[in-house]
C-alpha positions as CSV (number, residue, x, y, z in Angstrom):
1,M,-114.4,24.1,33.6
2,S,-115.2,20.5,33.0
3,E,-112.9,19.1,30.4
4,Q,-111.1,21.8,28.8
5,H,-114.0,24.1,28.5
6,T,-114.4,27.2,30.0
7,P,-117.7,29.1,29.8
8,T,-117.4,32.6,28.9
9,P,-116.7,35.1,32.0
10,P,-120.2,37.0,32.4
11,P,-119.6,40.9,33.4
12,S,-120.0,40.0,37.0
13,T,-120.5,37.8,39.9
14,P,-122.9,38.3,43.0
15,P,-121.0,38.3,46.1
16,V,-121.6,35.9,48.5
17,P,-124.3,37.0,51.2
18,G,-122.3,37.5,54.5
19,A,-118.8,37.2,53.3
20,P,-116.5,38.7,54.9
21,P,-115.0,42.0,53.2
22,A,-111.3,42.3,51.0
23,P,-109.1,44.3,53.2
24,P,-108.8,47.3,51.4
25,A,-105.1,46.5,49.9
26,R,-105.7,48.1,46.4
27,P,-108.5,50.5,44.6
28,A,-110.6,48.8,43.3
29,D,-109.9,50.2,39.3
30,D,-106.4,48.9,40.1
31,D,-107.6,45.4,40.1
32,A,-109.8,46.0,37.2
33,A,-107.1,46.9,35.0
34,L,-105.0,44.1,36.0
35,R,-108.1,41.5,35.1
36,E,-108.1,43.7,31.2
37,D,-104.5,43.0,31.6
38,L,-104.8,39.5,32.0
39,H,-108.0,39.4,29.4
40,R,-105.4,40.6,26.9
41,V,-103.0,37.7,27.6
42,R,-105.8,35.3,26.4
43,A,-105.8,37.3,23.5
44,E,-102.5,37.2,22.7
45,V,-101.9,33.8,23.3
46,G,-105.1,33.3,20.6
47,K,-103.0,34.7,18.3
48,A,-100.6,31.3,18.6
49,V,-103.2,28.9,19.5
50,V,-106.4,27.8,18.5
51,G,-109.4,26.2,19.8
52,Q,-108.5,26.2,23.7
53,D,-109.8,28.6,25.2
54,G,-110.3,26.9,28.4
55,A,-106.7,25.5,28.4
56,V,-105.4,29.3,28.6
57,T,-107.7,30.3,30.9
58,G,-106.7,27.2,33.5
59,L,-103.3,28.3,32.7
60,L,-103.8,31.9,34.2
61,V,-105.8,30.6,37.3
62,A,-103.1,28.2,37.9
63,L,-101.0,31.3,37.8
64,L,-103.2,33.5,40.2
65,A,-103.3,30.6,42.5
66,G,-99.7,29.6,42.7
67,G,-100.1,26.1,41.4
68,H,-99.0,24.0,38.4
69,V,-100.8,22.2,35.3
70,L,-100.7,18.9,34.0
71,L,-102.0,19.3,30.2
72,E,-103.1,16.2,29.2
73,G,-104.0,15.2,25.2
74,V,-102.9,13.0,22.2
75,P,-99.9,14.5,20.4
76,G,-100.5,17.8,18.0
77,V,-102.9,19.2,19.9
78,A,-100.5,22.5,20.9
79,K,-99.6,21.5,24.5
80,T,-96.1,23.0,24.1
81,L,-97.4,25.8,22.0
82,L,-99.8,26.9,24.2
83,V,-96.9,27.3,27.1
84,R,-94.7,28.7,25.1
85,S,-97.1,31.4,23.3
86,L,-98.2,32.1,27.1
87,S,-94.7,32.7,28.7
88,H,-94.1,35.1,26.1
89,A,-97.6,37.1,26.4
90,L,-96.3,37.3,30.1
91,R,-92.4,38.2,29.6
92,L,-91.7,35.1,31.5
93,E,-88.7,33.3,31.9
94,T,-89.4,29.6,30.5
95,T,-87.6,27.1,30.1
96,R,-88.2,23.7,28.2
97,V,-87.2,20.0,29.1
98,Q,-88.0,17.1,26.8
99,F,-88.6,14.1,29.3
100,T,-86.7,10.9,27.9
101,P,-86.5,7.4,29.5
102,D,-83.1,8.2,30.2
103,L,-83.3,11.5,31.6
104,M,-81.8,12.0,35.0
105,P,-83.1,13.3,38.3
106,G,-79.6,16.0,37.8
107,D,-80.6,17.3,34.6
108,V,-83.8,18.9,36.0
109,T,-82.7,20.4,39.2
110,G,-79.0,20.5,38.4
111,S,-76.0,19.2,39.8
112,L,-72.2,19.5,41.6
113,V,-69.7,19.5,38.8
114,Y,-65.8,19.7,39.3
115,D,-64.5,22.9,38.6
116,A,-60.6,22.5,37.4
117,G,-59.9,26.2,38.0
118,T,-60.7,26.4,41.7
119,S,-59.9,22.7,42.5
120,G,-63.5,21.7,43.6
121,F,-66.8,21.4,42.9
122,A,-69.4,24.4,41.9
123,F,-73.7,23.6,41.7
124,R,-74.9,23.9,38.2
125,E,-78.5,25.1,37.7
126,G,-80.8,22.8,36.0
127,P,-83.4,24.0,33.8
128,V,-85.9,24.3,36.8
129,F,-84.3,27.3,37.9
130,T,-86.7,29.3,35.1
131,N,-90.0,31.2,35.5
132,L,-92.5,28.8,33.6
133,L,-91.0,25.3,33.7
134,L,-92.1,23.3,30.3
135,A,-91.5,19.4,31.5
136,D,-92.5,18.2,27.7
137,E,-94.1,14.7,27.9
138,I,-93.2,14.1,31.8
139,N,-94.6,10.7,31.5
140,R,-92.1,9.6,29.3
141,T,-89.5,9.4,32.1
142,P,-89.4,6.6,34.9
143,P,-90.7,7.8,38.2
144,K,-87.6,8.5,39.7
145,T,-86.7,11.4,37.1
146,Q,-90.6,13.0,37.5
147,S,-90.3,12.6,41.8
148,A,-86.8,15.1,41.4
149,L,-89.8,17.9,40.9
150,L,-91.4,17.2,43.5
151,E,-89.6,19.7,45.9
152,A,-89.1,22.1,43.3
153,M,-93.2,22.1,42.7
154,E,-94.0,21.9,46.8
155,E,-91.2,23.9,48.6
156,R,-90.1,26.0,45.4
157,Q,-86.2,25.2,45.8
158,V,-84.0,22.8,44.7
159,S,-81.9,20.9,47.6
160,V,-78.5,19.5,46.2
161,D,-75.4,18.4,48.5
162,G,-77.3,19.1,51.8
163,V,-77.9,23.0,50.3
164,S,-81.1,24.3,49.3
165,R,-81.5,26.9,46.9
166,P,-84.6,28.9,46.0
167,L,-86.1,29.1,42.4
168,P,-87.3,32.2,40.9
169,D,-90.9,33.7,41.2
170,P,-93.2,33.4,40.2
171,F,-92.4,29.4,39.7
172,L,-94.7,27.1,37.7
173,V,-94.6,23.9,36.6
174,A,-96.6,22.9,33.2
175,A,-96.3,19.4,32.2
176,T,-97.3,18.0,29.3
177,Q,-98.5,14.2,29.3
178,N,-100.2,12.0,26.5
179,P,-103.1,9.7,27.3
180,V,-101.6,6.9,29.7
181,E,-102.6,4.1,27.1
182,Y,-100.0,5.0,24.6
183,E,-96.8,3.3,24.5
184,G,-93.7,4.3,26.2
185,T,-95.5,6.2,28.8
186,Y,-95.3,6.0,32.6
187,T,-98.2,6.6,35.1
188,L,-97.0,9.4,37.5
189,P,-96.4,9.0,41.2
190,E,-99.8,9.8,43.2
191,A,-97.6,12.1,45.6
192,Q,-96.6,14.2,42.3
193,L,-100.1,14.5,40.7
194,D,-101.3,15.6,43.7
195,R,-98.8,18.8,43.8
196,F,-100.7,19.9,40.3
197,L,-102.8,22.3,41.1
198,L,-105.3,21.5,38.0
199,K,-105.3,18.7,35.3
200,L,-106.6,20.1,31.3
201,V,-107.6,17.8,28.9
202,L,-107.2,19.2,25.3
203,D,-109.4,17.5,23.1
204,L,-109.1,17.5,19.3
205,P,-110.3,20.9,18.4
206,E,-113.6,20.9,16.0
207,R,-113.9,21.3,12.5
208,D,-113.9,25.5,12.4
209,A,-110.9,25.3,14.9
210,E,-108.4,23.1,12.4
211,I,-109.7,24.9,9.4
212,E,-108.4,28.0,10.8
213,V,-105.2,26.4,12.3
214,L,-104.6,25.1,8.5
215,R,-105.3,28.7,7.0
216,R,-102.6,30.1,9.4
217,H,-100.0,27.7,8.1
218,A,-101.1,28.0,5.1
219,A,-100.0,32.2,5.3
220,G,-96.7,31.5,6.7
221,F,-97.7,30.7,10.4
222,S,-95.0,29.1,12.1
223,P,-95.1,28.1,15.9
224,R,-91.2,28.5,16.4
225,R,-91.2,31.8,15.5
226,L,-94.2,33.3,18.0
227,E,-93.1,36.9,17.1
228,D,-94.1,36.9,13.7
229,A,-97.5,36.0,14.6
230,G,-97.6,39.3,16.4
231,L,-97.5,38.3,19.7
232,R,-96.6,40.7,22.4
233,P,-95.7,40.8,25.8
234,V,-98.6,42.5,28.0
235,L,-97.6,42.1,31.6
236,D,-94.9,41.4,34.0
237,A,-93.9,39.5,37.1
238,E,-94.4,42.5,39.2
239,R,-98.1,42.9,37.9
240,L,-98.7,39.1,38.2
241,A,-97.5,39.2,41.7
242,R,-100.4,41.8,42.4
243,A,-102.9,40.0,40.5
244,R,-102.3,37.0,42.9
245,A,-102.9,39.3,45.7
246,A,-105.9,40.5,44.8
247,A,-107.3,37.1,43.4
248,A,-106.0,35.6,47.4
249,R,-108.2,38.4,49.1
250,V,-111.4,37.1,47.3
251,G,-113.7,36.4,50.7
252,A,-115.3,33.0,51.1
253,S,-118.0,32.5,53.8
254,D,-118.1,29.3,56.1
255,D,-121.4,28.0,53.9
256,V,-119.4,28.0,50.7
257,I,-116.0,26.7,52.7
258,A,-117.9,24.1,54.0
259,Y,-119.5,23.3,50.3
260,A,-115.8,22.5,49.1
261,V,-115.4,20.1,52.2
262,D,-118.8,18.1,51.4
263,L,-117.5,17.8,48.1
264,A,-114.3,16.3,49.0
265,R,-115.4,14.4,51.5
266,A,-118.6,12.7,49.2
267,T,-115.5,11.5,46.9
268,R,-114.0,9.1,49.6
269,A,-118.0,7.8,50.6
270,A,-118.6,7.2,46.5
271,P,-118.4,3.3,45.5
272,S,-116.4,3.2,42.6
273,V,-113.6,5.3,44.1
274,R,-110.1,3.7,46.3
275,V,-108.9,7.0,47.6
276,G,-110.8,10.2,47.7
277,V,-109.6,14.0,47.4
278,S,-107.3,14.9,50.3
279,P,-107.3,17.8,52.7
280,R,-104.2,19.4,50.2
281,G,-107.0,19.1,47.5
282,T,-109.7,20.9,49.6
283,T,-107.1,23.5,49.8
284,A,-106.5,23.7,46.0
285,L,-109.8,23.8,45.2
286,L,-110.4,26.6,47.2
287,A,-107.4,28.4,46.0
288,A,-108.3,27.8,42.1
289,S,-112.3,29.1,42.9
290,K,-110.9,32.4,44.3
291,A,-108.6,33.0,41.3
292,W,-111.4,32.2,38.9
293,A,-114.1,34.3,40.8
294,W,-111.4,37.3,41.3
295,L,-110.9,36.8,36.9
296,L,-114.8,37.0,36.6
297,G,-114.9,40.2,39.1
298,A,-116.5,38.9,42.2
299,Q,-115.6,40.3,45.3
300,G,-117.0,37.0,47.0
301,L,-116.6,32.7,46.5
302,T,-120.0,31.3,45.5
303,P,-121.4,27.8,44.8
304,D,-121.2,28.0,40.6
305,H,-117.3,29.1,41.5
306,I,-116.6,25.6,43.5
307,Q,-118.6,24.0,40.6
308,T,-116.9,25.3,37.6
309,M,-113.3,24.4,39.2
310,A,-113.9,20.9,40.8
311,L,-113.2,18.9,37.5
312,P,-109.9,20.6,36.4
313,V,-109.0,20.6,40.3
314,L,-110.0,17.4,41.3
315,R,-109.8,14.8,38.9
316,H,-106.3,13.5,39.3
317,R,-106.5,13.1,43.0
318,L,-109.0,10.1,42.8
319,Q,-107.9,6.6,42.8
320,L,-110.5,4.6,41.2
321,R,-111.1,1.0,42.1
322,P,-109.8,-1.5,39.4
323,E,-113.5,-3.1,38.9
324,A,-114.9,0.5,38.1
325,E,-111.9,1.0,35.4
326,L,-112.5,-2.0,33.8
327,E,-116.4,-1.1,33.7
328,G,-115.4,2.3,31.9
329,V,-116.1,4.6,35.1
330,T,-114.2,7.7,35.1
331,A,-113.2,10.4,37.5
332,D,-114.8,13.3,35.5
333,A,-117.9,10.5,35.7
334,V,-117.6,10.5,40.0
335,L,-117.1,14.2,39.9
336,R,-120.4,14.9,38.4
337,S,-122.4,12.3,40.3
338,V,-120.8,14.2,43.3
339,L,-121.9,17.7,42.3
340,Q,-125.2,16.3,41.4
341,Q,-125.7,14.9,45.2
342,V,-124.1,17.1,47.0
343,Q,-126.2,20.1,48.2
344,V,-125.6,23.5,47.3
345,P,-125.9,26.1,49.7
346,I,-128.5,28.7,49.5
């Protein structure tokens, strides 16, 4: 899944030799039905969003792995529409927050407000209490407000006045950001970037896809009325939880686990990198790769799955040296070089 492109899932992927067998939890045909439902979700989202199949798949991988997604792209490439369409197809509660320079942390997490009826303070939930939080243009608000999401993203809870309040399950933050060179944007703190499972880059659509977008608008499509586009809910939270459990059971051999670790360690030794991938990044790579493998119908993890997920999982976890950035080196270029250099287990 380099850039936003995702290879078309093959009919099956051979299991890893020597991988531990998955524990018998649910029948194989139930897993197949769950996978079919998720592929139907992709088809439903495609009724509203054109040319972003890789980003749709990335969001499904994040849901299966229990992670969050950072969507980067110029304005107008359907980042917000993509998240809204996905939540509609999954029958999940969603809330949108427009991040602005004057947004305060309590506007996101909630705060204590005075109740004249009880002569006391009561907690008023913020928009973070939802299943799918759309944090729109997250890098247009100062780091203090961005950091308000850290506890919610990592612990799935919000603490106000010493009281911890759990968030709904599932809970996913889908944050959109404009490229950092755009006026009025802030760089996200490294600690927050590390909490995103994936960073997906949405490019401008190809010519044929852009023609299809205009054709749909000419026929009356409105992104504010998804029902008019024929979007139907095809999955719910209970079946999504079963799919997540099935993805977690995908086996991983010691050789494949060692390969993921070697990739992370190679980023730390790369001459253009100031800070490489941390152990948190390695565990994220494993979780996302298992989710991707399960979507393909594989029983065990292979190096191919690791390689496919390496760029979206790791690109935002690298801190490049300033001189490398001045020379035009990118995180994606470093990762492609690492993938070529690290020996692949047989």
